Z-matrix of the N, CA and C atoms (Angstrom, degrees):
N
C 1 1.457
C 2 1.526 1 109.59
N 3 1.323 2 115.99 1 142.46
C 4 1.453 3 122.38 2 174.22
C 5 1.525 4 109.95 3 -117.46
N 6 1.333 5 116.37 4 153.97
C 7 1.449 6 122.14 5 174.93
C 8 1.514 7 108.35 6 -117.46
N 9 1.308 8 116.43 7 138.02
C 10 1.454 9 121.90 8 173.66
C 11 1.522 10 107.18 9 -104.33
N 12 1.309 11 116.93 10 108.46
C 13 1.458 12 122.48 11 -178.40
C 14 1.524 13 107.43 12 -115.15
N 15 1.329 14 116.50 13 96.66
C 16 1.454 15 119.58 14 -171.91
C 17 1.515 16 109.01 15 60.07
N 18 1.336 17 118.17 16 -129.10
C 19 1.456 18 120.90 17 178.55
C 20 1.524 19 114.11 18 -83.24
N 21 1.344 20 116.92 19 -1.30
C 22 1.462 21 121.84 20 -173.53
C 23 1.521 22 110.54 21 -99.11
N 24 1.322 23 116.39 22 133.19
C 25 1.462 24 121.73 23 172.02
C 26 1.521 25 108.35 24 -105.16
N 27 1.326 26 116.45 25 121.12
C 28 1.458 27 121.60 26 177.92
C 29 1.516 28 108.23 27 -101.51
N 30 1.309 29 116.53 28 122.49
C 31 1.458 30 120.78 29 -177.95
C 32 1.509 31 110.58 30 158.89
N 33 1.316 32 118.14 31 -158.86
C 34 1.463 33 121.62 32 -174.68
C 35 1.532 34 114.08 33 -58.15
N 36 1.345 35 117.44 34 -34.26
C 37 1.466 36 119.44 35 -178.38
C 38 1.519 37 112.10 36 -78.13
N 39 1.317 38 117.92 37 -20.74
C 40 1.463 39 122.80 38 176.12
C 41 1.523 40 107.29 39 -139.11
N 42 1.351 41 116.38 40 79.34
C 43 1.459 42 119.74 41 -169.88
C 44 1.523 43 115.11 42 -73.51
N 45 1.354 44 118.41 43 -16.68
C 46 1.459 45 119.03 44 -176.97
C 47 1.527 46 110.03 45 -128.33
N 48 1.319 47 115.41 46 118.55
C 49 1.464 48 123.49 47 178.25
C 50 1.522 49 107.42 48 -131.14
N 51 1.319 50 117.15 49 140.22
C 52 1.462 51 121.92 50 179.86
C 53 1.527 52 109.56 51 -95.92
N 54 1.338 53 116.21 52 131.40
C 55 1.456 54 122.56 53 171.49
C 56 1.514 55 106.63 54 -114.83
N 57 1.337 56 117.07 55 118.24
C 58 1.464 57 119.72 56 -173.25
C 59 1.510 58 110.62 57 -147.94
N 60 1.331 59 114.95 58 154.51
C 61 1.447 60 120.84 59 178.48
C 62 1.508 61 110.67 60 158.47
N 63 1.331 62 117.29 61 -176.40
C 64 1.463 63 119.54 62 178.47
C 65 1.520 64 110.25 63 -72.32
N 66 1.325 65 116.98 64 149.20
C 67 1.460 66 118.97 65 177.81
C 68 1.522 67 109.42 66 -58.33
N 69 1.337 68 115.67 67 -44.29
C 70 1.459 69 121.73 68 177.32
C 71 1.522 70 107.47 69 -127.30
N 72 1.330 71 117.75 70 142.86
C 73 1.459 72 121.77 71 -178.09
C 74 1.530 73 110.62 72 -57.93
N 75 1.346 74 114.99 73 140.76
C 76 1.458 75 119.30 74 -176.88
C 77 1.523 76 110.97 75 -125.41
N 78 1.342 77 117.90 76 -111.98
C 79 1.465 78 121.04 77 -175.62
C 80 1.521 79 110.04 78 -114.19
N 81 1.341 80 118.06 79 157.40
C 82 1.467 81 120.73 80 178.32
C 83 1.526 82 113.29 81 -55.25
N 84 1.333 83 117.13 82 -37.35
C 85 1.462 84 119.86 83 -179.72
C 86 1.528 85 111.35 84 -63.42
N 87 1.335 86 115.97 85 -42.22
C 88 1.467 87 119.67 86 179.05
C 89 1.521 88 110.42 87 -66.36
N 90 1.319 89 117.48 88 -43.01
C 91 1.462 90 120.87 89 179.71
C 92 1.526 91 110.78 90 -62.86
N 93 1.333 92 117.23 91 -40.74
C 94 1.455 93 120.64 92 179.05
C 95 1.523 94 110.66 93 -65.28
N 96 1.335 95 116.52 94 -41.39
C 97 1.462 96 120.44 95 178.89
C 98 1.526 97 111.07 96 -62.77
N 99 1.328 98 115.73 97 -42.18
C 100 1.466 99 119.89 98 177.55
C 101 1.524 100 109.75 99 -63.01
N 102 1.336 101 116.09 100 -43.90
C 103 1.455 102 119.93 101 -179.90
C 104 1.515 103 112.77 102 -59.77
N 105 1.321 104 116.34 103 -42.56
C 106 1.469 105 119.75 104 -179.78
C 107 1.521 106 111.20 105 -68.21
N 108 1.343 107 116.46 106 -43.10
C 109 1.464 108 120.57 107 -177.63
C 110 1.527 109 111.63 108 -67.58
N 111 1.329 110 116.18 109 -52.53
C 112 1.463 111 120.16 110 -178.01
C 113 1.529 112 110.31 111 -67.74
N 114 1.330 113 115.89 112 -41.45
C 115 1.457 114 119.34 113 179.95
C 116 1.520 115 112.57 114 -59.15
N 117 1.343 116 116.50 115 -44.17
C 118 1.462 117 120.31 116 179.01
C 119 1.526 118 111.28 117 -64.49
N 120 1.341 119 116.02 118 -44.37
C 121 1.468 120 119.68 119 -179.41
C 122 1.526 121 111.21 120 -62.60
N 123 1.334 122 116.98 121 -41.94
C 124 1.465 123 120.51 122 -179.03
C 125 1.527 124 110.99 123 -70.19
N 126 1.331 125 116.82 124 -37.10
C 127 1.464 126 119.46 125 177.35
C 128 1.523 127 111.04 126 -62.22
N 129 1.319 128 116.26 127 -38.34
C 130 1.463 129 120.45 128 -177.51
C 131 1.524 130 112.33 129 -64.56
N 132 1.324 131 117.03 130 -31.58
C 133 1.469 132 120.13 131 -178.68
C 134 1.524 133 112.63 132 -107.43
N 135 1.324 134 116.64 133 3.61
C 136 1.459 135 120.77 134 174.98
C 137 1.512 136 115.50 135 73.02
N 138 1.357 137 116.97 136 35.00
C 139 1.461 138 120.65 137 -179.74
C 140 1.523 139 110.86 138 -113.74
N 141 1.331 140 117.59 139 137.85
C 142 1.469 141 120.13 140 172.63
C 143 1.517 142 109.79 141 -75.63
N 144 1.347 143 116.01 142 159.59
C 145 1.465 144 117.64 143 177.72
C 146 1.512 145 111.70 144 -143.87
N 147 1.340 146 113.84 145 159.03
C 148 1.457 147 124.10 146 -179.13
C 149 1.526 148 107.66 147 -123.87
N 150 1.330 149 116.37 148 133.56
C 151 1.467 150 121.10 149 178.55
C 152 1.527 151 109.37 150 -82.50
N 153 1.334 152 116.09 151 130.53
C 154 1.466 153 121.11 152 177.66
C 155 1.514 154 110.25 153 -118.75
N 156 1.315 155 116.53 154 130.02
C 157 1.453 156 121.12 155 173.59
C 158 1.518 157 109.79 156 -155.40
N 159 1.323 158 117.56 157 136.75
C 160 1.466 159 121.90 158 -178.12
C 161 1.523 160 110.43 159 -95.79
N 162 1.328 161 116.34 160 137.51
C 163 1.461 162 119.70 161 174.46
C 164 1.525 163 111.40 162 -86.83
N 165 1.335 164 116.57 163 -14.62
C 166 1.459 165 120.73 164 178.23
C 167 1.521 166 108.73 165 -153.48
N 168 1.318 167 116.26 166 133.09
C 169 1.467 168 121.61 167 172.02
C 170 1.522 169 106.49 168 -111.59
N 171 1.325 170 115.10 169 93.63
C 172 1.465 171 121.12 170 -170.55
C 173 1.523 172 113.92 171 -83.91
N 174 1.324 173 117.57 172 2.58
C 175 1.472 174 119.17 173 -177.15
C 176 1.523 175 111.60 174 -123.51
N 177 1.336 176 116.45 175 34.63
C 178 1.455 177 119.67 176 176.87
C 179 1.532 178 110.74 177 -60.86
N 180 1.335 179 115.98 178 152.34
C 181 1.462 180 120.81 179 -179.69
C 182 1.522 181 111.65 180 -61.98
N 183 1.339 182 116.30 181 -42.31
C 184 1.453 183 121.73 182 -176.24
C 185 1.518 184 110.81 183 -112.79
N 186 1.336 185 116.82 184 149.89
C 187 1.459 186 121.77 185 176.19
C 188 1.528 187 111.32 186 -60.51
N 189 1.322 188 116.59 187 -27.78
C 190 1.459 189 121.00 188 -178.74
C 191 1.531 190 112.81 189 -87.12
N 192 1.325 191 117.16 190 -0.41
C 193 1.459 192 120.45 191 -179.32
C 194 1.521 193 112.05 192 -64.48
N 195 1.324 194 116.74 193 145.28
C 196 1.463 195 122.20 194 -179.78
C 197 1.526 196 109.94 195 -67.07
N 198 1.341 197 116.39 196 120.21
C 199 1.468 198 120.32 197 -175.50
C 200 1.519 199 113.47 198 -96.87
N 201 1.308 200 118.50 199 -33.56
C 202 1.453 201 118.51 200 179.44
C 203 1.514 202 112.72 201 132.70
N 204 1.341 203 115.63 202 -165.85
C 205 1.459 204 122.34 203 -171.78
C 206 1.525 205 113.71 204 -84.34
N 207 1.321 206 117.59 205 -15.66
C 208 1.459 207 120.67 206 -171.67
C 209 1.521 208 109.82 207 88.48
N 210 1.335 209 116.15 208 161.61
C 211 1.456 210 119.98 209 -171.44
C 212 1.529 211 113.21 210 -65.34
N 213 1.327 212 118.49 211 -48.78
C 214 1.458 213 120.24 212 -174.50
C 215 1.522 214 111.89 213 -60.70
N 216 1.336 215 116.39 214 -51.58
C 217 1.459 216 119.74 215 179.76
C 218 1.524 217 110.74 216 -68.55
N 219 1.331 218 116.31 217 -38.06
C 220 1.460 219 120.29 218 -179.07
C 221 1.514 220 113.29 219 -62.51
N 222 1.338 221 116.72 220 -39.17
C 223 1.465 222 119.29 221 179.15
C 224 1.526 223 111.25 222 -68.03
N 225 1.326 224 117.16 223 -34.58
C 226 1.467 225 119.64 224 174.93
C 227 1.525 226 110.59 225 -63.06
N 228 1.324 227 115.50 226 -42.02
C 229 1.466 228 120.32 227 179.15
C 230 1.521 229 110.61 228 -64.85
N 231 1.329 230 117.21 229 -44.41
C 232 1.459 231 120.70 230 179.21
C 233 1.529 232 111.58 231 -61.46
N 234 1.323 233 116.78 232 -40.71
C 235 1.459 234 119.73 233 176.89
C 236 1.528 235 110.46 234 -62.78
N 237 1.341 236 116.44 235 -39.07
C 238 1.456 237 120.02 236 176.72
C 239 1.513 238 112.45 237 -63.75
N 240 1.317 239 116.74 238 -41.08
C 241 1.469 240 121.17 239 177.05
C 242 1.527 241 110.12 240 -62.88
N 243 1.304 242 115.21 241 -45.18
C 244 1.477 243 121.29 242 -179.25
C 245 1.526 244 110.43 243 -58.30
N 246 1.332 245 116.42 244 -43.73
C 247 1.459 246 120.92 245 -178.46
C 248 1.532 247 111.71 246 -73.32
N 249 1.343 248 116.91 247 -42.37
C 250 1.456 249 120.94 248 -173.68
C 251 1.521 250 112.95 249 -75.17
N 252 1.330 251 116.47 250 -42.02
C 253 1.470 252 120.00 251 -175.81
C 254 1.522 253 111.73 252 -91.66
N 255 1.335 254 116.27 253 -28.25
C 256 1.455 255 119.49 254 176.19
C 257 1.505 256 114.85 255 79.21
N 258 1.336 257 116.50 256 31.59
C 259 1.464 258 120.45 257 177.50
C 260 1.524 259 108.43 258 -126.82
N 261 1.340 260 118.26 259 158.28
C 262 1.469 261 120.36 260 174.73
C 263 1.523 262 110.62 261 -62.75
N 264 1.338 263 116.45 262 157.43
C 265 1.463 264 120.39 263 -179.56
C 266 1.524 265 110.46 264 -125.24
N 267 1.328 266 114.28 265 148.18
C 268 1.466 267 123.10 266 178.84
C 269 1.514 268 108.11 267 -127.02
N 270 1.319 269 116.96 268 138.50
C 271 1.457 270 121.18 269 172.49
C 272 1.515 271 108.88 270 -146.42
N 273 1.342 272 116.15 271 161.42
C 274 1.464 273 117.78 272 -179.04
C 275 1.517 274 111.83 273 -105.66
N 276 1.323 275 114.02 274 159.03
C 277 1.461 276 122.52 275 -178.09
C 278 1.523 277 108.42 276 -123.72
N 279 1.348 278 114.81 277 161.78
C 280 1.462 279 118.93 278 -176.83
C 281 1.519 280 113.36 279 -129.51
N 282 1.329 281 117.87 280 -10.71
C 283 1.460 282 120.10 281 -179.84
C 284 1.527 283 109.06 282 -145.70
N 285 1.332 284 117.61 283 152.44
C 286 1.469 285 120.74 284 -176.12
C 287 1.518 286 114.14 285 -56.81
N 288 1.337 287 118.27 286 -36.62
C 289 1.459 288 119.97 287 -176.65
C 290 1.527 289 112.83 288 -69.34
N 291 1.331 290 117.72 289 -14.82
C 292 1.456 291 120.14 290 177.49
C 293 1.530 292 112.87 291 -79.44
N 294 1.316 293 117.21 292 -19.76
C 295 1.465 294 120.57 293 -168.72
C 296 1.527 295 113.10 294 -62.97
N 297 1.319 296 117.81 295 -49.80
C 298 1.468 297 120.53 296 -175.71
C 299 1.523 298 112.53 297 -62.32
N 300 1.346 299 120.30 298 -50.12
C 301 1.460 300 118.68 299 178.64
C 302 1.527 301 113.24 300 -65.00
N 303 1.325 302 117.62 301 -35.44
C 304 1.465 303 120.10 302 178.18
C 305 1.528 304 110.53 303 -65.05
N 306 1.320 305 116.72 304 -38.28
C 307 1.469 306 120.77 305 -178.64
C 308 1.526 307 112.41 306 -64.84
N 309 1.326 308 117.67 307 -19.90
C 310 1.459 309 120.19 308 177.92
C 311 1.526 310 112.16 309 -72.12
N 312 1.337 311 116.50 310 -18.99
C 313 1.464 312 121.22 311 -177.73
C 314 1.528 313 111.58 312 -115.81
N 315 1.331 314 116.81 313 -49.03
C 316 1.463 315 121.12 314 -173.59
C 317 1.527 316 111.48 315 -75.80
N 318 1.324 317 115.12 316 142.10
C 319 1.461 318 120.40 317 177.17
C 320 1.517 319 111.70 318 -82.33
N 321 1.313 320 116.38 319 -23.19
C 322 1.462 321 121.91 320 177.27
C 323 1.522 322 107.76 321 -147.17
N 324 1.339 323 116.25 322 138.42
C 325 1.463 324 122.26 323 -177.27
C 326 1.529 325 108.65 324 -105.30
N 327 1.320 326 115.42 325 136.95
C 328 1.459 327 120.07 326 -178.21
C 329 1.524 328 111.41 327 -114.12
N 330 1.340 329 115.51 328 135.54
C 331 1.460 330 121.97 329 175.85
C 332 1.528 331 108.26 330 -102.42
N 333 1.340 332 118.37 331 121.72
C 334 1.463 333 120.95 332 -178.72
C 335 1.523 334 112.29 333 -61.19
N 336 1.332 335 114.73 334 156.66
C 337 1.461 336 120.66 335 -174.33
C 338 1.523 337 113.06 336 -57.79
N 339 1.325 338 117.18 337 -43.85
C 340 1.462 339 119.73 338 -177.04
C 341 1.523 340 112.64 339 -67.46
N 342 1.338 341 117.91 340 -13.67
C 343 1.461 342 121.88 341 -177.01
C 344 1.528 343 112.61 342 -110.81
N 345 1.305 344 117.61 343 11.97
C 346 1.463 345 120.38 344 -171.23
C 347 1.522 346 114.04 345 -67.82
N 348 1.328 347 117.67 346 -14.28
C 349 1.467 348 120.19 347 178.76
C 350 1.524 349 113.04 348 -102.56
N 351 1.335 350 117.59 349 1.52
C 352 1.463 351 121.06 350 -175.38
C 353 1.529 352 110.37 351 -73.90
N 354 1.308 353 117.01 352 103.98
C 355 1.464 354 122.18 353 -174.16
C 356 1.525 355 112.65 354 -58.47
N 357 1.336 356 117.72 355 -46.70
C 358 1.460 357 120.14 356 -178.79
C 359 1.524 358 111.51 357 -61.05
N 360 1.314 359 116.44 358 -36.51
C 361 1.460 360 121.20 359 179.99
C 362 1.528 361 110.83 360 -69.55
N 363 1.310 362 116.74 361 -44.19
C 364 1.465 363 121.26 362 177.60
C 365 1.529 364 110.64 363 -62.00
N 366 1.322 365 116.55 364 -42.52
C 367 1.459 366 120.43 365 -179.89
C 368 1.525 367 110.99 366 -63.78
N 369 1.333 368 117.07 367 -44.90
C 370 1.465 369 120.69 368 -179.28
C 371 1.521 370 110.72 369 -63.80
N 372 1.316 371 117.00 370 -38.71
C 373 1.470 372 120.02 371 177.03
C 374 1.525 373 110.69 372 -64.22
N 375 1.310 374 116.63 373 -45.42
C 376 1.463 375 121.01 374 -178.94
C 377 1.516 376 111.15 375 -59.64
N 378 1.323 377 116.67 376 -38.31
C 379 1.465 378 120.75 377 -175.63
C 380 1.525 379 113.62 378 -71.10
N 381 1.344 380 117.72 379 -12.95
C 382 1.461 381 119.81 380 177.91
C 383 1.523 382 112.29 381 -75.17
N 384 1.333 383 117.39 382 -22.27
C 385 1.454 384 120.65 383 -175.95
C 386 1.506 385 113.83 384 83.39
N 387 1.320 386 118.22 385 -2.07
C 388 1.458 387 122.13 386 178.69
C 389 1.533 388 110.38 387 -84.74
N 390 1.340 389 117.99 388 154.61
C 391 1.463 390 119.76 389 170.02
C 392 1.523 391 110.42 390 -60.60
N 393 1.323 392 116.37 391 147.49
C 394 1.470 393 121.29 392 -176.33
C 395 1.528 394 109.00 393 -126.08
N 396 1.327 395 115.17 394 130.14
C 397 1.461 396 121.69 395 174.87
C 398 1.522 397 108.18 396 -108.24
N 399 1.330 398 117.36 397 121.05
C 400 1.463 399 122.02 398 -179.08
C 401 1.529 400 108.64 399 -107.60
N 402 1.315 401 115.98 400 120.35
C 403 1.457 402 119.64 401 176.65
C 404 1.528 403 109.15 402 -80.36
N 405 1.318 404 116.19 403 132.09
C 406 1.468 405 120.51 404 -177.68
C 407 1.522 406 110.27 405 -67.94
N 408 1.324 407 115.70 406 129.19
C 409 1.456 408 119.91 407 176.68
C 410 1.518 409 111.36 408 -60.89
N 411 1.328 410 116.65 409 139.84
C 412 1.471 411 120.34 410 179.63
C 413 1.521 412 111.55 411 -63.90
N 414 1.321 413 115.94 412 -12.23
C 415 1.468 414 122.45 413 -175.56
C 416 1.527 415 111.98 414 -102.65
N 417 1.333 416 118.13 415 5.40
C 418 1.459 417 121.60 416 -176.93
C 419 1.524 418 111.64 417 -114.42
N 420 1.317 419 115.35 418 150.05
C 421 1.463 420 120.00 419 171.35
C 422 1.527 421 108.80 420 -79.97
N 423 1.328 422 117.79 421 159.49
C 424 1.468 423 119.54 422 179.05
C 425 1.526 424 112.89 423 -55.71
N 426 1.332 425 117.64 424 -42.27
C 427 1.465 426 120.11 425 -176.60
C 428 1.528 427 112.18 426 -64.27
N 429 1.340 428 117.21 427 -28.66
C 430 1.459 429 120.34 428 -179.05
C 431 1.528 430 112.52 429 -70.03
N 432 1.318 431 117.82 430 -13.39
C 433 1.462 432 120.07 431 177.68
C 434 1.526 433 111.47 432 -72.66
N 435 1.324 434 116.88 433 -6.36
C 436 1.463 435 119.13 434 173.21
C 437 1.528 436 111.10 435 -64.87
N 438 1.336 437 117.25 436 -27.43
C 439 1.465 438 120.41 437 -177.38
C 440 1.533 439 112.52 438 -70.42
N 441 1.349 440 120.10 439 -47.40
C 442 1.468 441 118.15 440 173.19
C 443 1.525 442 112.61 441 -58.37
N 444 1.329 443 117.16 442 -37.21
C 445 1.465 444 120.16 443 178.32
C 446 1.525 445 110.85 444 -63.97
N 447 1.332 446 116.69 445 -40.72
C 448 1.468 447 120.26 446 178.60
C 449 1.522 448 111.08 447 -65.02
N 450 1.324 449 116.87 448 -39.46
C 451 1.471 450 120.12 449 177.92
C 452 1.525 451 110.51 450 -62.67
N 453 1.336 452 116.81 451 -45.41
C 454 1.460 453 120.51 452 179.30
C 455 1.522 454 110.79 453 -61.33
N 456 1.318 455 116.16 454 -47.08
C 457 1.460 456 120.76 455 -178.66
C 458 1.527 457 111.41 456 -61.88
N 459 1.325 458 116.23 457 -41.55
C 460 1.462 459 120.45 458 -179.56
C 461 1.518 460 112.33 459 -65.04
N 462 1.334 461 115.95 460 -23.99
C 463 1.473 462 120.96 461 -179.63
C 464 1.525 463 111.92 462 -98.32
N 465 1.339 464 117.00 463 9.43
C 466 1.447 465 120.34 464 172.36
C 467 1.511 466 116.98 465 100.98
N 468 1.328 467 117.92 466 1.47
C 469 1.461 468 120.05 467 179.12
C 470 1.523 469 109.94 468 -77.36
N 471 1.315 470 115.67 469 120.54
C 472 1.467 471 120.82 470 -179.79
C 473 1.515 472 112.52 471 -102.83
N 474 1.329 473 117.84 472 -5.93
C 475 1.463 474 121.48 473 -178.14
C 476 1.523 475 109.28 474 -132.33
N 477 1.327 476 115.99 475 105.25
C 478 1.455 477 121.21 476 -178.91
C 479 1.518 478 109.72 477 -136.15
N 480 1.308 479 115.26 478 155.45
C 481 1.456 480 120.83 479 172.90
C 482 1.524 481 108.37 480 -144.45
N 483 1.326 482 115.71 481 165.27
C 484 1.458 483 122.01 482 -178.75
C 485 1.519 484 109.52 483 -121.19
N 486 1.327 485 115.62 484 151.22
C 487 1.468 486 120.64 485 176.85
C 488 1.523 487 110.24 486 -125.64
N 489 1.322 488 114.85 487 130.31
C 490 1.463 489 122.36 488 173.46
C 491 1.528 490 108.29 489 -90.90
N 492 1.349 491 116.51 490 131.74
C 493 1.459 492 119.14 491 -179.10
C 494 1.536 493 112.92 492 -138.56
N 495 1.343 494 115.59 493 23.33
C 496 1.449 495 119.58 494 177.83
C 497 1.517 496 112.34 495 99.04
N 498 1.320 497 115.17 496 156.18
C 499 1.461 498 123.48 497 -177.33
C 500 1.523 499 109.26 498 -124.07
N 501 1.334 500 117.40 499 142.06
C 502 1.458 501 120.36 500 179.78
C 503 1.525 502 111.31 501 -60.77
N 504 1.327 503 114.85 502 138.72
C 505 1.464 504 120.39 503 176.94
C 506 1.521 505 107.01 504 -144.65
N 507 1.316 506 116.89 505 100.46
C 508 1.456 507 119.67 506 -176.71
C 509 1.517 508 110.56 507 68.01
N 510 1.321 509 116.13 508 -153.45
C 511 1.455 510 121.28 509 -178.18
C 512 1.514 511 111.37 510 -95.55
N 513 1.352 512 116.09 511 137.28
C 514 1.471 513 122.78 512 173.74
C 515 1.523 514 112.22 513 57.27
N 516 1.314 515 117.64 514 36.41
C 517 1.459 516 118.25 515 -176.20
C 518 1.524 517 110.30 516 -148.00
N 519 1.318 518 116.32 517 132.45
C 520 1.459 519 121.75 518 170.12
C 521 1.522 520 108.27 519 -113.33
N 522 1.315 521 116.05 520 145.57
C 523 1.461 522 120.66 521 172.57
C 524 1.519 523 108.30 522 -127.72
N 525 1.317 524 115.68 523 156.65
C 526 1.459 525 121.54 524 177.58
C 527 1.512 526 110.05 525 -106.01
N 528 1.310 527 114.62 526 130.31
C 529 1.458 528 122.65 527 -179.31
C 530 1.525 529 107.58 528 -103.48
N 531 1.318 530 116.93 529 98.08
C 532 1.460 531 119.34 530 -175.48
C 533 1.523 532 112.51 531 -74.29
N 534 1.323 533 117.38 532 -25.73
C 535 1.468 534 119.07 533 170.60
C 536 1.525 535 108.64 534 -64.27
N 537 1.347 536 116.16 535 -42.24
C 538 1.462 537 120.52 536 177.56
C 539 1.512 538 112.41 537 -64.45
N 540 1.316 539 117.20 538 -32.26
C 541 1.466 540 120.26 539 176.56
C 542 1.530 541 109.54 540 -61.44
N 543 1.324 542 116.03 541 -42.78
C 544 1.463 543 120.36 542 176.05
C 545 1.522 544 111.95 543 -64.31
N 546 1.334 545 116.13 544 -37.71
C 547 1.466 546 119.72 545 178.56
C 548 1.531 547 110.84 546 -63.48
N 549 1.330 548 116.99 547 -40.14
C 550 1.464 549 119.43 548 178.82
C 551 1.519 550 110.96 549 -66.76
N 552 1.326 551 117.97 550 -36.07
C 553 1.460 552 120.80 551 178.55
C 554 1.523 553 110.96 552 -61.63
N 555 1.333 554 116.98 553 -28.08
C 556 1.464 555 121.03 554 179.68
C 557 1.528 556 112.60 555 -76.90
N 558 1.339 557 118.23 556 -5.77
C 559 1.460 558 120.62 557 176.14
C 560 1.521 559 111.95 558 -75.23
N 561 1.329 560 117.12 559 -8.62
C 562 1.461 561 120.44 560 170.39
C 563 1.514 562 116.17 561 95.21
N 564 1.356 563 117.23 562 11.11
C 565 1.462 564 120.24 563 176.22
C 566 1.523 565 108.57 564 -125.58
N 567 1.330 566 117.84 565 159.24
C 568 1.467 567 119.17 566 176.05
C 569 1.526 568 110.77 567 -60.08
N 570 1.323 569 115.99 568 146.41
C 571 1.456 570 121.80 569 -179.87
C 572 1.523 571 109.46 570 -122.54
N 573 1.327 572 115.48 571 130.42
C 574 1.457 573 122.92 572 177.83
C 575 1.526 574 108.88 573 -103.33
N 576 1.322 575 116.44 574 146.07
C 577 1.463 576 120.52 575 175.34
C 578 1.522 577 108.23 576 -112.82
N 579 1.321 578 117.20 577 122.07
C 580 1.457 579 122.41 578 -179.60
C 581 1.528 580 108.60 579 -90.42
N 582 1.329 581 115.41 580 96.90
C 583 1.462 582 120.20 581 -173.05
C 584 1.519 583 113.15 582 -72.77
N 585 1.338 584 117.98 583 -24.70
C 586 1.460 585 118.94 584 -178.69
C 587 1.525 586 112.43 585 -88.03
N 588 1.336 587 117.53 586 -46.81
C 589 1.463 588 118.62 587 179.46
C 590 1.526 589 111.33 588 -66.99
N 591 1.321 590 116.94 589 -21.73
C 592 1.465 591 119.67 590 177.12
C 593 1.522 592 112.25 591 -70.39
N 594 1.327 593 117.53 592 -14.04
C 595 1.465 594 120.19 593 178.09
C 596 1.525 595 112.31 594 -92.32
N 597 1.330 596 117.45 595 2.66
C 598 1.461 597 120.27 596 -176.94
C 599 1.530 598 112.82 597 -65.45
N 600 1.339 599 113.86 598 148.57
C 601 1.462 600 122.60 599 167.84
C 602 1.531 601 105.26 600 -118.80
N 603 1.339 602 117.70 601 87.93
C 604 1.467 603 120.96 602 -170.99
C 605 1.519 604 113.07 603 -58.17
N 606 1.329 605 115.34 604 126.41
C 607 1.460 606 120.58 605 175.67
C 608 1.512 607 114.45 606 71.74
N 609 1.325 608 118.30 607 8.58
C 610 1.462 609 120.31 608 -174.84
C 611 1.518 610 112.98 609 -82.87
N 612 1.336 611 117.92 610 -13.04
C 613 1.455 612 120.68 611 178.10
C 614 1.515 613 111.11 612 -91.47
N 615 1.313 614 115.56 613 -172.88
C 616 1.467 615 121.10 614 177.38
C 617 1.521 616 108.52 615 -83.16
N 618 1.337 617 116.15 616 91.67
C 619 1.463 618 123.51 617 -177.79
C 620 1.524 619 112.62 618 65.43
N 621 1.317 620 117.95 619 17.43
C 622 1.468 621 121.90 620 177.09
C 623 1.521 622 108.29 621 -138.76
N 624 1.330 623 114.58 622 165.63
C 625 1.460 624 119.81 623 173.39
C 626 1.517 625 108.92 624 -82.03
N 627 1.310 626 116.66 625 129.35
C 628 1.464 627 121.42 626 176.51
C 629 1.524 628 108.73 627 -94.90
N 630 1.322 629 116.93 628 -170.16
C 631 1.456 630 118.26 629 179.90
C 632 1.499 631 113.23 630 178.37
N 633 1.320 632 115.00 631 -178.55
C 634 1.464 633 123.18 632 177.21
C 635 1.527 634 109.07 633 -125.20
N 636 1.330 635 118.52 634 69.14
C 637 1.466 636 120.22 635 -177.49
C 638 1.514 637 113.68 636 -60.39
N 639 1.326 638 116.92 637 -20.87
C 640 1.461 639 119.86 638 178.45
C 641 1.528 640 112.00 639 -65.12
N 642 1.321 641 117.25 640 -16.40
C 643 1.469 642 120.75 641 -179.06
C 644 1.528 643 112.80 642 -96.99
N 645 1.326 644 118.42 643 0.29
C 646 1.465 645 120.46 644 -177.18
C 647 1.525 646 112.27 645 -61.32
N 648 1.329 647 116.65 646 -43.04
C 649 1.466 648 119.39 647 179.62
C 650 1.521 649 112.30 648 -62.63
N 651 1.325 650 116.28 649 -40.83
C 652 1.470 651 120.75 650 177.43
C 653 1.525 652 111.18 651 -59.70
N 654 1.328 653 116.45 652 -46.50
C 655 1.460 654 119.99 653 -179.78
C 656 1.525 655 111.63 654 -66.77
N 657 1.317 656 117.17 655 -38.21
C 658 1.465 657 120.35 656 178.05
C 659 1.517 658 111.28 657 -60.34
N 660 1.330 659 116.01 658 -45.29
C 661 1.476 660 119.12 659 179.89
C 662 1.528 661 111.06 660 -65.54
N 663 1.336 662 116.05 661 -38.92
C 664 1.469 663 118.97 662 179.25
C 665 1.525 664 110.86 663 -64.15
N 666 1.323 665 117.05 664 -42.00
C 667 1.473 666 119.28 665 -177.48
C 668 1.516 667 111.37 666 -68.83
N 669 1.323 668 117.89 667 -38.29
C 670 1.473 669 120.07 668 177.39
C 671 1.519 670 110.08 669 -63.38
N 672 1.316 671 116.90 670 -41.14
C 673 1.464 672 120.14 671 177.37
C 674 1.502 673 111.33 672 -61.65
């Protein structure tokens, strides 16, 4: 299966695409800086890229955690990024009613890992006609991701991909199963590796998620290999 994300085709003809951006949308200056930095790096190695930014992070560890701009303001910002930087944009959704308005701006819609089994959410995403990226739940085996794919397909989605972002291992620890990454690739859709979220130590900080960002580059190189 291939995905058409704006001018980019993700699949066998273009096996490596970079998805990068702030975890949560911030300011125009930060977005422009990211665009210049990532854009230059991708141009140097001949890779296309997609800008990712969330308008809401609804699963923060603490109630006081910074969630983001909200959908209305966030979609305006994403449209501005799309126009200013000239690359496709990706953002995630958390409820079915968000899917249709998000699809008017985003080139690809992302379902967060904790929501990957939510049937109503998968159905609403499929009905937009946009490509859908489903992040694998930390609580699921690679083979179980066939079920979200079946739900999407049954609801008319012809362009889907999966993202690996680590699996729970004991307390405050994620590990990456590279054999499982290969197993997911055999499900017949493009697979993305989330090198930054895979370094998370969930709940290990003081009311926040901690992590090992220094290991992101190592994991990125391992996944590409």
